[in-house]
C-alpha positions, 0 to 999 in steps of 0.5 A: 761798265759800272762807274764808281761814285765820286770820291767823297767825304764818306768814302775818305772817312770809311777808308781812313778809319780802316787805315787808322786801325792798320797803322795804329793811330787815331782816325782823326790823325788821318783825317787831318792829312787828306789825300792831296788833289793830285793824289785823288783817284779818278772815277775810272781808277776807283772802278778798276781798283774795286774790280781788282780787289774783287778779283783778288778776293772774289765774293763766295759765301762771304763778301768779296773785296769790292763789297768791303771797299778794299780797293778804296782802302788800298788807294788811300793807303798808297797815298799815305805811304803804307808799307813803304809805298811813298819811299823812292823806288830803288834805282836798280828797279826803275824801268822805262815802264816804272819811270813814267809814273815816278813822282818828283820825290822818286816814289811811284804812283802805284794806282796810275801804274796799275791802270796803265799796266792793266790796260796794256794787258787788255789791249787798251781798255781793261774794263772792256774785257770780259770777266774771264779775260780780266782775271787772266790779265791780273793772274799774269801780272801776279804770276810775273810779280810773285815768281821766284827771283822776279824783279821788283814789281809795284803789284806786290805792295798793291796786292798786300794792301788789298789783302790788309784792307780786306782782312781788317774788316768785320767781314774779312776778320770774322766771316772769311776767317774764323774768329774766337774771342779768348778765352774761347767761349761766349757768355751772354750776360756779364756785369760791366763794372766802372773802370772795366776796359774794353776788349781790344778785339771788339771792333765796336769798343774801339774809340778813335780820336 
């Protein structure tokens, strides 16, 4: 089993830049609100999230979820409450399995919940199961969460943030998806005049902070 590297400053800043892009704020703002000590993922949780991201978006002729760090992005996004994930869980959705992972403010520790749920499906250790078994375990969780009329499941938000993280990367936005800059043609040599604004769709021209 591959162990994730320690949760360091480089990991945080990389995911923070992507998070800032998604929420439309300067990355400096995110840097000033780091993940609290009790919110930092364990090495095992990072390994599991990387694996889950790769199962959601496997590597083909384009990079997979693990390759672009979509798991780390989801961890950071969850810690900062993207997609309403730091709001209190509605009382009607709280089951014994959910209640175990509630914070004092009533919000859910999504990563802890996912780790426990995957381990239960994996007979105690999700990461010790074969790739095929891991895919089947996650597929069962996904099918139950996405079924018509299914009760609220934390997996919906987790999966959504993995997809958000992936498709706001260069690989996801321009390799996995087709990308064409309006007006739809490439001019190799255009004059840049003083005061010209950068293209909003040009990642290299986005200035954070």
